[in-house]
C-alpha positions as CSV (number, residue, x, y, z in Angstrom):
1,M,166.4,137.0,176.1
2,P,167.6,136.8,180.0
3,R,163.8,136.6,181.1
4,V,163.1,133.7,178.3
5,K,166.3,132.0,179.7
6,A,165.0,132.2,183.0
7,M,161.7,130.6,182.2
8,T,162.6,128.0,180.2
9,T,165.9,126.9,182.1
10,G,164.7,127.9,185.7
11,S,168.3,129.5,185.8
12,I,169.5,132.8,186.5
13,P,170.5,134.9,183.8
14,S,173.5,137.1,183.4
15,F,174.6,140.7,182.2
16,L,176.2,139.0,179.4
17,D,172.5,137.3,178.0
18,V,171.3,141.0,178.6
19,I,174.3,142.4,176.1
20,L,173.7,139.5,173.9
21,N,170.1,140.5,173.6
22,F,170.8,143.5,171.2
23,A,172.8,141.5,169.0
24,E,170.0,140.0,166.3
25,S,172.7,138.1,164.5
26,D,174.1,136.4,167.7
27,T,174.3,132.6,167.9
28,T,176.5,132.0,170.7
29,S,173.7,132.3,173.2
30,T,171.6,129.4,172.2
31,L,170.1,127.3,174.5
32,A,169.8,124.2,172.5
33,G,172.3,122.2,174.2
34,Q,170.8,123.3,178.1
35,D,168.3,121.5,179.7
36,T,164.9,123.2,179.3
37,W,161.2,122.2,179.3
38,L,160.9,122.6,175.7
39,A,164.0,120.0,175.3
40,Q,161.9,118.0,177.7
41,I,158.9,117.9,175.7
42,R,160.4,117.0,172.6
43,A,162.2,114.1,174.4
44,R,159.3,113.1,176.5
45,G,159.1,109.4,175.8
46,H,161.8,109.2,173.2
47,S,163.0,105.8,174.2
48,A,161.6,102.6,172.7
49,T,163.7,100.2,174.8
50,G,162.4,96.9,175.3
51,H,160.9,96.5,171.3
52,S,162.1,94.8,168.7
53,I,163.6,97.0,165.7
54,E,160.4,97.3,163.9
55,E,158.4,97.8,167.1
56,A,160.8,100.2,167.8
57,Q,160.6,102.4,164.6
58,A,156.8,102.1,164.6
59,V,156.7,103.7,168.2
60,L,159.4,106.6,167.3
61,E,157.4,107.3,164.2
62,E,154.2,107.7,166.4
63,K,155.8,109.9,168.8
64,E,157.2,112.1,165.9
65,Q,153.7,112.9,164.8
66,K,152.9,114.0,168.4
67,N,155.7,115.6,170.1
68,K,156.3,118.9,168.0
69,L,156.6,122.2,169.2
70,V,155.1,125.5,167.3
71,F,156.4,129.2,167.8
72,I,154.9,132.6,166.4
73,G,156.1,135.9,167.4
74,D,159.2,137.0,168.8
75,D,162.3,135.8,166.8
76,T,164.6,135.7,170.1
77,W,163.3,132.2,170.6
78,L,164.5,131.3,167.4
79,K,167.9,132.2,168.3
80,L,167.8,130.7,171.6
81,F,166.4,127.4,170.3
82,P,167.4,126.6,166.7
83,G,165.8,123.8,165.1
84,F,163.4,122.9,168.0
85,F,160.1,124.2,166.3
86,E,158.2,122.2,163.8
87,R,156.9,125.7,162.4
88,A,158.0,128.9,163.2
89,D,157.2,132.3,162.0
90,G,159.6,135.1,163.8
91,T,159.5,138.8,164.1
92,S,162.3,141.4,165.0
93,S,161.2,142.6,168.3
94,F,163.3,145.6,167.8
95,F,161.2,148.0,165.7
96,V,159.3,149.5,168.4
97,S,157.5,151.8,166.4
98,D,155.2,148.7,165.3
99,F,152.2,148.3,167.2
100,T,149.9,146.2,164.9
101,E,152.0,144.1,162.4
102,V,154.0,142.4,164.7
103,D,151.1,141.2,166.8
104,N,148.8,140.8,163.4
105,N,151.5,138.3,162.6
106,V,151.1,136.2,165.1
107,T,147.2,136.3,165.6
108,R,146.7,135.4,161.9
109,H,148.3,131.9,162.4
110,V,146.4,131.3,165.8
111,P,143.0,129.9,164.2
112,T,145.0,127.7,162.0
113,E,147.2,126.0,165.0
114,L,144.3,125.6,167.0
115,H,142.6,123.4,164.2
116,N,145.9,121.4,164.0
117,S,146.5,118.4,166.6
118,D,150.0,117.6,165.6
119,W,151.8,119.6,168.3
120,S,152.4,119.2,171.9
121,G,153.4,123.1,172.5
122,L,152.4,126.3,171.1
123,I,154.5,129.6,172.2
124,M,152.8,132.9,171.2
125,H,155.2,135.8,172.0
126,Y,153.1,138.9,171.3
127,L,155.4,142.4,171.2
128,G,152.6,145.3,170.9
129,L,152.2,146.0,174.6
130,D,155.7,146.3,175.0
131,H,156.4,148.5,171.8
132,I,153.5,150.5,173.0
133,G,155.1,150.8,176.7
134,H,158.6,151.9,175.2
135,K,157.2,154.5,172.8
136,A,154.8,156.2,174.6
137,G,154.5,154.6,178.4
138,P,151.5,152.8,179.6
139,T,149.2,155.7,179.9
140,S,149.4,155.7,175.8
141,P,146.1,155.9,174.1
142,N,147.2,153.0,172.3
143,M,147.4,150.5,175.2
144,L,143.9,150.1,176.3
145,P,142.9,149.0,172.9
146,K,145.9,146.8,172.7
147,Q,145.0,145.2,176.1
148,R,141.4,144.6,174.7
149,E,143.1,143.0,171.7
150,M,144.9,140.6,173.9
151,D,141.8,139.7,176.1
152,S,140.2,138.4,172.9
153,I,143.0,136.2,171.4
154,V,142.7,134.7,175.1
155,Q,139.0,134.4,174.8
156,T,139.8,132.7,171.3
157,V,142.3,130.3,172.8
158,Y,140.1,129.4,175.7
159,D,136.8,128.8,173.8
160,A,139.1,126.4,171.4
161,I,140.2,124.5,174.7
162,T,136.8,123.9,176.0
163,D,135.0,123.5,172.3
164,A,133.4,120.0,172.5
165,E,134.3,119.4,168.7
166,R,138.1,119.7,169.5
167,P,138.7,116.8,171.9
168,Y,142.7,117.2,171.4
169,L,142.6,120.2,173.1
170,H,140.8,119.3,176.2
171,R,143.7,118.4,178.2
172,T,145.5,121.9,177.2
173,L,147.1,124.3,179.7
174,L,147.1,127.9,178.7
175,V,149.7,129.7,180.6
176,L,149.3,133.8,180.3
177,C,152.3,135.4,181.4
178,G,154.9,138.3,180.8
179,D,158.6,138.5,180.8
180,H,158.4,141.5,182.4
181,G,156.6,144.6,183.4
182,M,157.3,148.7,182.7
183,N,157.6,151.6,185.2
184,D,155.7,154.4,184.5
185,G,157.7,155.6,181.8
186,G,157.1,152.1,179.5
187,N,160.9,150.9,180.2
188,H,162.2,148.0,182.1
189,G,165.4,146.5,183.2
190,G,165.2,148.3,186.8
191,S,164.2,147.2,190.2
192,S,160.6,149.0,190.4
193,E,157.5,147.1,191.5
194,G,155.9,147.5,188.0
195,E,159.2,146.4,186.3
196,T,159.7,143.2,188.0
197,S,155.9,142.3,188.7
198,P,154.8,140.8,185.5
199,A,151.8,138.7,185.0
200,L,151.2,135.0,185.6
201,V,147.9,133.3,184.9
202,F,147.4,129.5,184.4
203,I,144.2,128.6,182.5
204,S,142.4,125.3,182.0
205,P,139.0,124.1,182.9
206,L,141.0,121.2,184.7
207,L,142.5,123.6,187.3
208,E,139.1,123.7,189.0
209,M,140.2,120.8,190.5
210,A,143.3,122.6,192.2
211,A,141.6,126.0,192.4
212,G,138.7,124.5,194.7
213,S,136.1,127.1,195.6
214,G,137.7,129.6,193.6
215,T,138.7,133.8,194.3
216,D,137.5,136.9,193.9
217,C,138.5,138.9,190.4
218,P,139.8,141.1,190.1
219,T,141.9,141.1,193.3
220,E,142.7,144.0,195.9
221,H,146.1,145.9,195.0
222,K,148.6,144.7,197.3
223,G,151.3,147.0,196.2
224,E,152.2,150.6,195.0
225,C,151.0,149.2,191.5
226,C,150.1,145.7,191.0
227,G,147.1,143.5,192.4
228,F,147.8,140.1,192.7
229,Y,146.9,137.1,194.4
230,E,150.5,135.9,195.5
231,T,153.8,136.5,194.0
232,V,156.3,133.7,193.0
233,E,159.8,133.9,191.3
234,Q,160.1,133.9,187.4
235,S,162.0,130.6,187.7
236,D,159.2,128.7,189.5
237,V,157.1,128.4,186.2
238,V,159.9,126.0,185.1
239,P,159.1,123.2,187.8
240,T,155.3,123.9,187.7
241,L,155.1,123.6,184.0
242,A,157.1,120.6,184.0
243,G,155.0,118.7,186.6
244,L,151.7,119.8,185.0
245,L,153.0,118.4,181.6
246,G,154.3,115.3,183.2
247,V,157.8,116.0,182.0
248,P,161.3,116.0,184.4
249,V,162.5,119.5,185.8
250,P,165.2,120.8,183.9
251,K,168.6,120.1,185.9
252,N,169.7,123.7,186.1
253,N,166.4,124.9,187.5
254,L,166.7,127.1,190.6
255,G,162.5,127.4,190.8
256,I,160.1,125.8,193.1
257,F,156.8,124.2,192.5
258,I,154.3,127.0,192.8
259,E,152.1,125.4,195.8
260,G,148.6,126.8,194.4
261,A,149.2,124.2,191.4
262,L,149.9,121.4,193.9
263,G,145.9,120.8,194.3
264,F,146.2,118.5,191.4
265,W,147.8,115.9,193.5
266,D,147.1,113.9,197.1
267,D,149.1,114.7,199.7
268,E,151.5,111.8,199.2
269,A,152.0,112.9,195.4
270,Q,152.4,116.5,196.3
271,L,155.3,115.5,198.6
272,Q,157.0,113.2,196.2
273,L,156.7,116.3,193.5
274,L,158.7,118.6,196.0
275,L,161.1,116.1,196.9
276,Q,161.7,115.6,193.1
277,N,162.2,119.1,192.8
278,A,164.5,119.6,196.1
279,R,166.7,116.4,194.8
280,Q,167.2,118.5,191.5
281,V,167.9,121.6,193.3
282,L,170.2,119.7,195.5
283,N,172.5,118.4,192.9
284,I,173.4,122.4,192.2
285,V,173.8,122.9,195.8
286,Q,176.4,119.9,196.2
287,A,178.1,121.3,192.8
288,T,178.5,124.7,194.4
289,F,179.4,123.7,198.0
290,P,181.1,120.2,197.6
291,D,182.8,120.4,201.0
292,E,179.6,120.3,203.0
293,D,177.9,116.9,204.5
294,Y,174.6,116.1,203.2
295,N,174.1,112.7,204.2
296,G,170.6,112.5,206.3
297,E,172.3,110.0,208.9
298,H,174.3,113.1,210.4
299,V,171.6,115.5,211.4
300,Q,173.3,116.6,214.6
301,T,175.2,120.0,214.7
302,Y,177.0,121.8,216.5
303,G,176.5,125.9,216.6
304,K,175.2,127.8,214.1
305,P,176.0,127.0,210.9
306,S,179.5,128.7,209.6
307,S,178.2,129.7,206.0
308,G,175.2,129.5,203.6
309,G,176.3,126.5,202.3
310,A,176.7,124.8,205.9
311,E,173.1,125.8,206.6
312,L,171.7,124.6,203.5
313,A,173.5,121.2,204.3
314,L,171.9,121.1,207.4
315,K,168.5,121.5,206.3
316,W,168.6,119.0,203.7
317,R,170.1,116.5,206.3
318,K,166.9,117.0,208.2
319,V,164.8,116.2,205.2
320,D,167.0,113.7,204.1
321,G,166.9,112.1,207.5
322,L,163.2,111.8,207.9
323,V,162.7,110.3,204.5
324,K,165.0,107.7,205.3
325,A,163.0,107.3,208.6
326,K,159.8,107.3,206.4
327,A,161.0,104.6,204.4
328,R,162.0,102.4,207.1
329,G,158.5,102.5,208.1
330,A,158.4,105.4,210.6
331,Q,155.0,106.8,211.1
332,L,155.6,110.3,209.6
333,R,153.0,112.6,208.6
334,Q,153.2,114.5,205.3
335,E,152.7,117.7,206.7
336,H,155.8,117.6,209.3
337,L,157.9,116.7,206.1
338,K,156.5,119.3,203.5
339,P,157.4,122.5,205.2
340,L,161.0,121.1,205.9
341,V,161.1,120.6,202.0
342,I,159.9,124.0,201.4
343,D,162.0,125.8,203.4
344,F,164.9,124.0,202.2
345,L,163.8,124.7,198.6
346,K,163.4,128.6,199.3
347,S,166.9,128.7,201.2
348,A,168.6,127.2,198.1
349,Q,166.7,129.5,195.8
350,D,167.4,132.6,197.6
351,L,171.2,131.5,198.3
352,L,172.1,130.1,194.5
353,S,170.3,133.4,193.2
354,S,172.9,135.4,194.8
355,T,175.7,133.5,194.0
356,A,174.9,133.7,190.3
357,S,175.8,137.6,190.6
358,N,178.7,137.0,192.8
359,Y,181.9,138.2,190.9
360,N,185.7,137.8,191.6
361,V,186.3,140.8,194.0
362,A,189.7,140.7,193.3
363,F,189.3,141.0,189.4
364,L,187.3,143.8,190.1
365,A,189.6,145.4,192.2
366,L,192.6,144.9,189.7
367,G,190.5,146.6,187.2
368,I,189.7,149.6,189.3
369,F,193.3,149.9,190.1
370,I,194.2,149.7,186.1
371,S,191.7,152.6,185.5
372,A,193.2,154.2,188.3
373,L,196.4,154.1,186.8
374,A,195.8,154.9,183.4
375,T,193.9,158.1,184.9
376,L,197.1,159.4,186.5
377,F,199.1,158.5,183.3
378,T,196.9,160.7,181.4
379,L,197.0,163.6,183.6
380,A,200.6,163.3,183.9
381,I,200.8,163.9,180.2
382,V,198.1,166.8,180.0
383,P,200.0,170.0,180.1
384,L,197.7,171.9,182.7
385,G,200.7,174.2,184.2
386,W,201.6,174.3,187.6
387,P,200.4,175.2,190.0
388,P,196.9,173.7,188.9
389,R,194.4,176.2,187.7
390,A,190.6,176.1,189.1
391,E,189.2,174.3,186.0
392,G,191.7,171.3,187.2
393,Y,190.3,171.2,190.7
394,F,187.0,171.4,189.2
395,F,187.7,168.7,186.8
396,V,189.4,166.6,189.8
397,S,186.4,167.2,191.9
398,V,183.8,165.8,189.4
399,T,186.2,162.8,188.8
400,L,186.1,161.9,192.4
401,T,182.7,162.4,193.3
402,Y,181.6,160.6,190.0
403,S,183.8,157.5,191.0
404,V,182.2,157.5,194.2
405,M,179.2,157.8,193.1
406,M,179.3,154.8,191.4
407,F,179.2,152.3,194.4
408,A,175.8,152.9,195.2
409,S,173.0,151.5,193.0
410,S,170.4,154.2,193.6
411,Y,172.6,156.5,192.4
412,V,173.5,154.7,189.2
413,E,169.5,154.6,189.0
414,E,169.3,158.5,189.2
415,E,172.7,159.3,187.5
416,Q,171.1,162.1,185.4
417,H,170.7,164.5,188.4
418,F,174.6,164.7,188.8
419,W,175.3,165.6,185.5
420,Y,172.3,168.2,185.5
421,W,174.0,169.8,188.8
422,I,177.8,169.8,187.7
423,T,176.8,171.1,184.3
424,G,174.8,173.8,186.0
425,G,177.9,174.5,188.2
426,W,180.0,174.5,185.4
427,I,177.9,177.4,183.8
428,V,178.5,179.3,187.0
429,F,182.3,178.7,187.1
430,L,182.8,180.0,183.8
431,Y,180.6,183.2,184.7
432,L,183.0,183.6,187.7
433,K,185.9,182.9,185.8
434,S,184.9,185.5,183.3
435,H,184.0,188.1,186.0
436,S,187.3,187.5,187.6
437,I,189.4,188.4,184.7
438,L,187.4,191.3,184.0
439,M,187.7,192.8,187.4
440,K,191.5,192.2,187.4
441,L,192.0,193.9,184.4
442,R,189.7,196.8,185.4
443,H,191.4,197.4,188.7
444,S,195.1,197.1,186.7
445,S,196.4,200.8,186.2
446,A,198.5,199.8,183.6
447,H,195.9,198.7,180.9
448,N,193.0,200.6,179.3
449,V,190.2,198.5,179.8
450,P,188.2,199.6,176.3
451,S,191.4,197.8,174.2
452,I,190.2,194.4,175.8
453,S,188.8,193.3,172.3
454,T,190.0,189.2,172.9
455,V,188.2,189.4,176.7
456,Q,185.0,191.1,175.9
457,N,183.5,191.2,172.7
458,R,181.6,194.4,172.5
459,N,179.5,193.5,169.6
460,S,177.8,191.1,171.8
461,L,173.9,191.4,171.4
462,L,173.2,189.8,175.0
463,G,175.9,192.4,177.1
464,S,177.3,191.3,179.8
465,P,178.3,187.8,181.5
466,Q,176.0,188.0,183.8
467,T,173.2,188.0,181.3
468,V,175.0,185.3,179.4
469,A,175.4,182.9,182.2
470,T,171.6,183.7,183.5
471,I,170.1,182.8,180.0
472,L,172.2,179.8,179.7
473,L,171.0,178.3,183.2
474,L,167.6,179.0,182.3
475,L,168.1,177.1,179.1
476,H,169.7,174.6,181.3
477,R,167.0,174.1,183.4
478,T,164.6,173.7,180.7
479,T,166.6,170.9,179.4
480,T,166.7,169.3,182.6
481,R,162.8,169.2,182.7
482,W,162.3,168.0,179.0
483,T,162.0,164.5,180.2
484,T,162.3,162.3,183.4
485,T,164.2,159.5,183.1
486,G,165.9,157.1,186.0
487,V,163.7,154.9,188.2
488,K,162.0,157.0,190.7
489,H,160.6,159.6,188.5
490,A,160.3,157.6,185.1
491,G,156.8,158.7,183.6
492,A,156.3,161.9,185.6
493,A,155.2,165.0,184.0
494,S,157.4,166.6,181.8
495,I,157.8,169.1,179.0
496,S,158.0,166.5,176.2
497,S,155.0,163.9,178.0
498,S,152.7,166.6,179.1
499,F,153.0,169.9,177.6
500,L,153.9,169.3,174.1
501,P,151.5,167.0,173.5
502,T,148.7,168.9,174.5
503,H,150.0,172.1,172.5
504,P,150.7,170.2,169.1
505,N,150.5,173.5,167.0
506,L,153.5,174.8,169.1
507,L,155.5,171.4,169.1
508,W,154.9,171.3,165.0
509,A,155.8,175.0,164.4
510,L,159.2,174.7,166.7
511,I,159.8,171.4,164.1
512,T,159.2,173.3,161.0
513,F,161.1,176.1,162.3
514,I,164.3,173.9,163.4
515,Y,164.4,171.9,160.0
516,C,164.1,175.2,157.9
517,Y,166.6,177.1,160.5
518,S,169.4,174.2,160.0
519,A,168.5,174.0,156.2
520,A,169.1,177.8,155.6
521,L,172.2,177.4,158.2
522,F,173.9,175.0,155.6
523,S,173.0,177.2,152.7
524,H,174.8,180.1,154.4
525,R,177.7,178.6,155.2
526,S,177.9,176.6,151.9
527,V,177.0,179.0,149.1
528,P,179.9,180.5,147.4
529,F,180.6,183.8,148.0
530,A,180.1,184.9,144.4
531,F,176.5,184.5,144.6
532,S,176.1,186.4,147.5
533,T,176.9,190.0,145.5
534,F,174.1,190.1,142.6
535,S,171.7,192.7,141.9
536,L,167.9,191.3,142.7
537,T,167.0,192.5,139.0
538,D,169.5,189.9,137.4
539,L,166.8,186.9,137.1
540,P,169.5,184.5,135.4
541,H,171.6,185.3,138.5
542,I,169.1,184.7,140.8
543,V,168.2,181.2,139.2
544,E,171.8,180.2,139.6
545,F,172.0,180.9,143.2
546,V,169.0,179.6,144.1
547,G,169.7,176.1,142.1
548,A,173.5,175.9,143.2
549,P,174.7,173.2,145.3
550,G,174.3,174.2,148.7
551,G,172.0,177.0,147.8
552,P,168.6,177.9,148.9
553,G,167.1,175.3,146.7
554,H,169.2,172.8,147.9
555,A,168.5,173.6,151.4
556,L,164.8,174.0,151.2
557,L,164.5,170.5,149.7
558,L,166.5,169.1,152.6
559,A,164.0,170.7,154.9
560,I,161.1,169.4,152.7
561,V,161.7,166.0,152.6
562,G,163.1,165.5,156.4
563,L,160.1,167.3,157.8
564,V,157.4,165.6,155.3
565,F,159.0,161.9,156.5
566,K,159.1,163.2,160.2
567,I,155.1,164.1,159.8
568,S,154.3,160.7,158.1
569,F,156.7,158.9,160.7
570,T,155.1,160.4,163.5
571,A,151.4,160.1,162.3
572,A,152.2,156.4,162.0
573,E,153.6,155.8,165.2
574,A,152.7,158.6,167.8
575,P,149.3,160.0,166.4
576,E,148.8,161.4,169.9
577,L,151.3,164.2,168.9
578,M,149.3,164.9,165.6
579,K,146.2,165.9,167.5
580,D,144.0,168.5,166.0
581,M,146.7,168.9,163.2
582,D,144.8,167.4,160.3
583,W,146.0,170.2,158.0
584,L,149.3,169.5,158.5
585,R,149.0,165.7,157.9
586,W,147.4,166.6,154.7
587,I,149.8,168.9,153.5
588,A,152.2,166.0,153.8
589,E,150.3,163.5,152.1
590,V,149.7,165.7,149.1
591,L,153.1,166.1,148.9
592,V,154.0,162.2,149.1
593,R,150.8,161.6,146.8
594,G,152.7,164.0,144.3
595,A,156.0,161.8,144.8
596,G,154.2,158.8,143.8
597,G,152.6,158.0,147.0
598,L,155.9,156.7,148.6
599,G,155.8,154.7,151.5
600,L,158.0,155.7,154.7
601,V,161.1,153.4,153.9
602,A,161.1,155.2,150.5
603,Q,160.9,158.9,152.3
604,A,163.7,157.7,154.6
605,R,165.8,156.5,151.7
606,I,165.1,160.5,150.0
607,V,166.2,162.2,153.1
608,F,169.4,160.2,153.8
609,G,170.2,160.4,149.9
610,C,169.7,164.1,149.9
611,L,171.8,164.4,152.9
612,A,174.7,162.4,151.5
613,I,174.9,164.1,148.4
614,A,174.8,167.4,150.4
615,I,177.9,165.6,152.5
616,V,179.5,164.8,149.5
617,W,179.4,168.2,147.9
618,V,180.8,169.9,151.2
619,A,183.8,167.4,151.5
620,W,184.7,167.8,147.3
621,S,184.4,171.6,147.7
622,E,186.5,171.5,150.8
623,R,189.1,169.3,149.1
624,V,189.5,171.1,145.6
625,G,189.4,174.5,147.0
626,T,186.4,175.7,144.9
627,K,185.4,178.0,147.7
628,Q,185.0,181.6,146.6
629,R,184.4,183.3,150.0
630,E,186.2,186.6,151.3
631,P,189.4,185.9,153.2
632,A,187.6,186.9,156.6
633,I,184.9,184.3,155.6
634,Q,186.9,181.7,154.5
635,D,188.9,181.8,157.7
636,D,185.8,181.8,160.1
637,I,183.9,178.9,158.4
638,S,185.5,175.9,158.8
639,F,184.6,172.3,157.4
640,G,183.2,171.0,160.5
641,A,181.1,174.4,160.9
642,R,179.9,173.4,156.9
643,L,179.0,170.0,158.0
644,Q,177.1,170.7,161.4
645,P,173.6,172.0,159.8
646,L,173.9,168.6,157.9
647,L,174.6,166.6,161.1
648,T,171.7,168.5,163.0
649,L,169.7,167.5,159.9
650,F,170.2,164.2,160.1
651,L,169.7,163.8,164.1
652,I,166.3,165.5,164.3
653,T,165.0,163.1,161.6
654,Q,166.2,160.3,163.6
655,S,164.9,161.8,167.1
656,R,161.5,161.4,168.7
657,A,159.3,164.3,167.4
658,Q,158.9,165.9,170.9
659,N,162.9,165.9,171.4
660,I,163.5,167.9,168.2
661,P,162.9,171.2,169.8
662,L,165.8,170.4,172.0
663,F,168.0,171.1,169.4
664,L,167.1,174.8,169.3
665,I,168.1,175.0,172.5
666,F,171.3,173.2,172.2
667,D,171.8,175.6,169.3
668,L,171.4,178.8,171.7
669,E,173.5,177.0,174.3
670,Q,176.4,176.6,171.7
671,R,176.3,180.2,170.8
672,L,176.1,181.9,174.6
673,L,178.5,179.1,175.8
674,G,181.1,180.5,172.8
675,Q,180.7,183.9,174.3
676,L,181.1,183.0,177.7
677,F,184.0,180.6,177.2
678,N,186.1,183.2,175.2
679,R,185.6,185.5,178.0
680,A,187.0,183.0,180.5
681,F,189.5,181.2,178.8
682,P,191.0,184.2,176.1
683,F,194.0,183.2,173.9
684,S,196.0,186.1,175.4
685,V,195.8,189.1,177.5
686,P,198.6,191.8,177.3
687,I,201.6,191.3,179.6
688,S,201.6,194.9,180.3
689,S,198.6,194.4,182.2
690,G,200.8,194.9,185.5
691,L,199.2,192.0,187.3
692,A,201.0,189.9,189.4
693,R,199.9,186.6,187.5
694,P,198.4,187.7,184.0
695,P,195.6,185.7,183.0
696,T,197.1,184.5,180.2
697,F,195.8,181.1,178.8
698,S,197.9,178.9,176.7
699,P,195.8,176.8,173.7
700,P,196.2,173.3,175.8
701,A,194.6,174.9,178.9
702,R,191.7,176.2,176.7
703,Y,191.4,172.6,174.9
704,F,191.3,171.0,178.4
705,A,188.4,173.3,179.6
706,S,186.5,172.9,175.9
707,T,187.0,169.2,176.3
708,L,185.6,169.3,179.8
709,T,182.5,171.7,178.6
710,T,181.9,169.0,176.1
711,L,181.8,165.9,178.4
712,L,179.5,167.4,180.8
713,L,176.9,168.5,178.1
714,T,177.4,165.2,176.3
715,Y,175.9,163.5,179.5
716,T,173.2,166.3,179.7
717,T,171.9,165.8,176.6
718,F,171.8,162.1,176.8
719,F,169.6,162.1,180.0
720,A,167.6,165.1,178.7
721,S,166.9,163.2,175.6
722,G,165.0,160.4,177.8
723,G,168.1,158.3,178.0
724,S,169.2,156.5,181.4
725,N,171.2,153.7,182.8
726,A,168.7,151.0,181.6
727,I,169.7,149.1,178.6
728,S,165.8,148.9,177.6
729,S,165.5,152.7,177.6
730,I,167.6,152.7,174.2
731,D,164.9,153.8,171.4
732,L,166.1,151.5,168.6
733,S,163.2,152.3,166.5
734,N,165.0,154.9,164.5
735,A,167.6,152.3,163.6
736,Y,165.0,151.3,161.1
737,N,164.5,154.2,159.3
738,G,165.0,153.6,155.5
739,V,165.4,149.5,156.2
740,A,162.9,147.3,154.2
741,G,161.8,143.8,155.8
742,K,161.1,145.1,159.0
743,D,158.5,142.3,159.8
744,G,161.6,140.0,160.4
745,R,161.8,137.0,158.2
746,V,160.1,133.4,158.5
747,A,162.0,130.6,159.8
748,E,161.0,126.8,158.7
749,V,162.9,124.7,161.1
750,G,162.8,121.1,161.8
751,G,160.9,119.2,164.7
752,H,161.5,116.3,166.9
753,E,159.6,113.5,168.4
754,K,157.0,113.3,171.0
755,G,156.2,110.7,173.2
756,S,156.0,110.1,176.9
757,E,155.0,108.6,180.2
758,P,154.3,111.1,182.7
759,I,155.6,111.2,186.0
760,D,154.0,108.6,188.1
761,N,152.3,110.2,191.0
762,G,149.5,107.9,191.1
763,T,146.9,110.2,190.4
764,R,144.0,111.2,188.0
765,A,145.1,114.8,188.1
766,S,148.8,114.1,186.4
767,E,146.9,111.9,183.6
768,E,144.4,114.1,182.6
769,L,146.6,117.3,182.1
770,G,150.5,116.1,182.5
771,A,150.5,112.8,180.4
772,A,149.2,114.0,176.7
773,G,148.8,117.5,178.1
774,K,149.3,120.3,175.5
775,G,151.0,123.8,176.4
776,V,149.9,127.0,175.0
777,L,152.4,130.0,176.3
778,A,151.4,133.2,175.6
């Protein structure tokens, strides 16, 4: 949405536009009331002034037959421009796992629309390349075939434009552009060159008039990742399209007419186009800096301009003064005035673009002050005891460091490293804490070490705290290398992107094990104790045990339906992860056919239905108190512990296949942290230990440390799973699991009239392309 807004109005989108982009039902961000080149096309020549009533009606009816807009593709356009399109077929842009249907829905309309002669503008917004980038990155095996598919579409449109049997398309301009690029990880929204350098190509046989002898293709690389002839601001598309199509420049435009397209016109007409662009931008400058003097009669200035607004006013006074002198008959060559106009436009664009992101500093400071005040009040009511313990100092240091880090954009882009290092430091802290307690107790003459069962679990299979901490650090290191996120290293080699795709047998062995392990854990924690003490020769009892709610049969069903859905889903959206795994896909297909050939939507609903039944049963059994375990087991297995395996099954079903093995690491970390945590923060140690300050910990202090642990691991797992601070990295594809109608909906909306007289620049070029020209934006 933000980029579409920039490319239609020429203005700078705000951060709110980015947020509203995710609200598919949002109608508040419409551009129907704003001045855009779409609105200008619809209103072109709309006036019938000077005619009789009958003649005016005839003129308007004729224009209505010509001035129509047609849209196919991303339904964001339908939200932004409701009622603008004579014909439209929109597709949801958030089902990023779909690489083909979203594009096929556009392509199927292309032949029909190229045979229609009733439209003035045809917009085709393809989504496949963007979806492939989000799901698998620019090096995906799906990328090159999709690019070739897009090449064929461009060829189809160009062939139609040059077809002698379609004279109504001969003055058509094809604009091939992207609203954004992508980084090495396939995402966008950051500041890297790949993300901010989308392609822009103007295609028409008539452009030979402006291109002259032409240029070599392809061009040389002029940056780290992109090859281009020249760079322009995205908003520059707006005045350029307006000039080429012969409509006024939208009033809120900050773009500058692309100089390479000026070759259509002679020198005088070029100057008039630029002056028209400059006067339109001047209106915005005057509204932004109303106190400045813009009168061209007052060119003189004393000293350096005191502000950006004053500098713009000075530059305009120079332009205006020369224009007025020329109007009075002064001999002034066009090349003297043209550089001044372009200089004013570029300076105004830079300054006004920066002011669009300026915020009220006083309100920002007030917000920071209120947040700090709330933090102090929160700390005041937390019973940490006095003097503060080491974990309290750790928390304060984390808070202060994180607060300072948020003032630097580069730290925000690479925030994951902060949480990775802090979490590793916290693990070391827990080890030092538990080691310190043990050392104090061992050197106490009043306490016998072997009786300290609350400090050190003698039944631990892992032994000493050193062993536990070492394994935890190794697991944490593996987690941080699972994916590469952020901006600088996005798309770099990682476990999930480089190792697992080349070892699919290992990947699917881990996925199968996690499904079975989570299901077995659910059964272990949920089966009534009465079924756990029976003879293996008692067949009826065995059958009853297996088929009991929460029993092995129920658990096996959860594992099978979840695994079959994940295999089917991955085969459809990421076939590169199923390389050489035909046998596994065959097993899944056999099971699906045995269930009636269910599709992905039905499979997902079965998975969610089975999980919902299991959750309801767990809640019901907890509510009515039907558990029949021994007292010791009854105390150890809580309601949350029984729900945890079900939540894990749901989350792995909703996760990317290459991220599922992370849940095994998370489970190991949870168990090891529990051991280390109990040693570092025991509920009680006998006061008779003889220590000056016995290491006793009240429940509030333990809860505080537990909360801090949860906070650190929350951020670590978010970034380890591929998350980042770029909104575009949010994976919404799994939100559509079990949802039918993912292809969006067709919207039939009314059109408006056409009619026009082009901007009179006195040249044949404007008549050939602008006057009756059609526009195809792809």
